[in-house]
N, C-alpha and C positions, 0 to 999 in steps of 0.2 A: 737284264732278269735273272733272279735267283731262284733255285729250286731247291726243295727239299725232299727227300725220299722217304714215302711211307711204305714200311715192310709190316705186314699184319702177321699174327700167329701162324697161319699157315704157311707164309713165306720163311718164317723162321724154323718151322720144323723141318722144312725141304732144303734149308742151307746150313742148319748147325747140326752136328752129330754129338753122339757123347765123347768120343775121342777130342773133337773140338773143345768142348767144355772143360774136360780134363786140362788140354794142354794151355787153353787161356787162364785156368786157375792156378797153373804151376808158375805160369809165365807172369801172373800178376804178383804171387807171393815174391818171386825170384826180383821182379824190377821195383817193387817196394824196396826191398833190401840194398839194390844197388841205388835207390835214390831217384830212379827214373819214372816214379810214380808220386803223383801227390794226392793223397785220401784226405778229402774235407769233411768236415765235420757234419754229422746228422743232423737234421732239421725236424723234431717231432712236433705236431699239432693235433690237439683234439677238439674233434666237431661238438663234444657232448659234455657236460657237467660230470656226469659220472666217468668219464674217461675210459669209456669201452670203444669208441670208433676213434680211429685217427687217421691223418695223412703223413707220410714222412717222405724226405727226399735224402738222397744218398750220393753226394757229388764226388767226381775223380777225375783227374789229369792226366792222360798217359802221354806224357812228353816224347817220348821214344815212337809213338806213334801218330804224333802231331794230331791228338783228339782230345776234346774233354767231353764230358758226359755228366747226366745226372738221371740216376733211377726214382722214378715217381711212383708211389706205392701207397694203397690202403689197406688198411687190417681192421676188420670189422668184428669185433666180438660180438656185437649185438646189430646183426644186419637186420634190413627188413625181409619180409616174409619172401622168400624165392630167390634171395641173393645170397651169394656165396661169401665166406669170411674174409676173401680177399679177390679182387679180379681188376681187369684195366689196368694193370701195371705196364708202366713204359719207360724206355731209355730215350733220352734226347740226347744226340750228338751232335758236337761242333766241329769245326775245324780250328785248330790252334793258330793256325798262321793268317787266315783270315779274319777269324771270329765269327765266322758265319753258320749258322746250324746247317746241317747236312742230312740229317736224319731223323725219323721217329719210329722206334722199332717196338712192336710189342714184346713185353717182357715176361709173361707170364709162364712161357716155356723155358727160357732162359734161365729163369728164378729154380724151377724145378732141376733142370739140367748141370746148373753150375753149383749147387749146394751139396746134397749128399753124393750125387754122381759127378762132380767137380771137384770143389776144395777137399771134400771128405775122402775122396778116393786118393788125392795127393797126398793128405795127412797120412793114409792109412800104407801107401805105398813107401813113404819113407820113415816109417817106424816100426811098423809090424815084423815080425819074424819072417824070414823067407819061407817060401812055400806054404803058405796056408791051405789046409784041404777043405775047412769048415769057414762059412761064414754066418755070424750070427747077425741076427735084426731085429729090432724091436719097433714095429711099426710095418703097415703096409699101404699107405696112402702114396701121393705122387712123389714124394722127396724118398722115402724108402725105396720105391721100385725103380726110380732113377738112379739111386744108390747102390742097389743089386746089378744093375745092368753096367754101371761103371766099374764095380768091382769085378765082376767077371771079364770084362776087357783087359783089365790090368793084373789079374791073378788068373792066368790059364789053369791053375793046378787046384783051383776050387772045386771040387766034387759034390758039396753038398751045402745048401743053404738052409737054416732053420729059422723060422719067422714066428714071431709072438706077435698076434694082434687081436683085437677085441672083435673084429670082423673077419669072418673066414671067407667070405665070397671074394675078396681081392686075392688072399691067398691061393685059392684054388685058380685065379686067373693066372697069377704068376706061374703057377706050377705047369699048366697048360702050354701057357707060352715059350717056358725054357724047358720042357721035358727033353729034348733033344741035346740039351746041354750040360743039365745039373739036376741033382735030387733036391727036390725041395720039399721039406717038412714042417706041416703046420704044427705048433706048440702050444699048449694050452697054459704055459705060466713062462715068465721070463727067466727064470732060473732054468727051465729045460731046454729053452734056445740057447742059454750062453755056457751052461756046464760043460768044461772041457775045451770050449773055443778059444783060439787065439786072437780072433779078428773079430770085433764087435760093434756093430754100426745101431748107434740110437737115432732114430727118426720117427718116433711115434707122435709126438705132438701132445702127450700125456703131460698132465700138469703136477704131477708127483712123481717121485723116484721110482723107477721100474727094476733098475738094477744097483744092488748094492755090494760093498766091498768084499763081503765074504762070497760072493757068487763068482769072483775071479781068480785063476789061477795063476801063477808064476809063467810070465812071458806072454800074458794077454796086452792085446791093445784095444782100447777103446775109443771110437770116434764120436763125438757128441756134436749134432749141429745145433741144437738148441742148449748149449751151456749146460748146467747142472739142473734144469726144467725136469729131466725124466730120469736124471742120473743122481745118486747119494754124493753130496759133495764130499762126503768122508774118502770117496775114490780120489780126488784132487788132493786131498790135505795127505792122504797115505800113499800114494801112487810113489813109485820110483821116479817117475818123471811126470811132468804136466806141462804140455806146450799148450798156447793159445795160435789162433790163425795169425793174428797181428796185435799186438800188445794194445795200440791205441784205442779201436773200437771196441776190443774185446776186455778193456777195464770194466764195461758195464757189468761183465760177469760178477766182477768184484763188488759193484757199488751196489748190483740190485739185491732187495732183500729176498725178491721171489727166488733167485738163482743162487744165491749166497746167503741162505737164512743164518740168522745171528753172527753173521761177518766171520764165519769159520775159517774162509779161505781169505789167506793175504797174499799180497804180491810177492812176498819173497817165497812162497810156495809155486812159483811159476819158473820152470827150467829154460823158459826161451819160449819163442815163437817162429812159426813157419819162415817168415821172411829171415830170420836170424839163422834160421838152421840151413835154409837152402843156398845162402852165401858164407856158410862156414863159421860163422860167428858162435855158434853154439854146439855142440855136439848132439847126436841122433842117440838111438839106441847103442849100447855098450856092452850089454850082456845079454843072453838069452833068457835068464829068469826076470827081467826087469817086468814090472807093471807099467805099461805106460797108458796116459789118458791125454786125448787133444780135443779140444773144445775151440770151436769158431762158429761166432754168430753172423757171420757174413758181413759183405761191405760191397757198396755200389761199384768199386773197381772191377770186381768179379763181372758183373752186369755188363759194365762199359766196355771192359775187353771184349766179351762174348758179342756185343752189339757191333763192335767195330768189325769182327770176323765176319759177322753176318752180313754188315754193309758193303764191306770190300767184295766178297763174294755175289752179293746182288749186281753190284754193277759189272763185274766180270760176265754175269750170266743174263742180265738185263732182266732182272726180275724186281718186282717193286712198282709203286705207283708214284709219279713224280709231281709235285704241290708246288705251283708257284706262289712266292710271298713275297 
């Protein structure tokens, strides 16, 4: 009789820490570079003629962890009344030795933690100038808040967080939560948020650029979790270095008219990706005055890696619901 372990969102929150998500993101980049992870192609399917609502699957095999998995996610730009843009995200895990499914893991919280607060933090840690005192953030949704928490764990030198968001309520909540750790400053424009800053996190969800090339100072590092959706593509063109997370899935940035208007950005503009950087195939920051941008649209391998950590920890602690199949 075979069993599959169901781990809901509450289980995930109790088992996965921000530090775990950061470690999993770095581990994923590294092992892709070493050839230990196979990243499958994303399959995208629209449910409506207007192509507003879709489902997509993001598979990966973690050979070194004897695990395969797929992230199953919906993104509904035009949801039914009362329903969110995205919900019900799952990771399905299987054992590569037997081929049997082993777990069904809620992935909404994994998504939030592994994105700005996971691979975004890893990108920043390997590319920014040492000792940043200020973190500038555009956005204050779940991704941005996760990114702030992740950055603060990796950069104890940060003393001030400047946030631009069209909603002030979330900023006040962040200020209250972090009042004993860091000064949180609401900004009424992206310019005020990023002026003079060496470390900038773009996690706004905006559909037009908020930060432009002329706002950046020498030595700035910009981390974009939505490609150039909320960033001026000229930053990718004119920066001293532009890194992707992983070239294969992030090639979408170059192909997308929304993310690369007019085809301004070319493959030759890319300095490397994080899988190459972590395995020493390309250099990282080489001068203090370099302006560096790193964009990564994400991939299921991050989620599968986080889900495996959740699964293994759940087995150790006896958490989750076993289901017979």
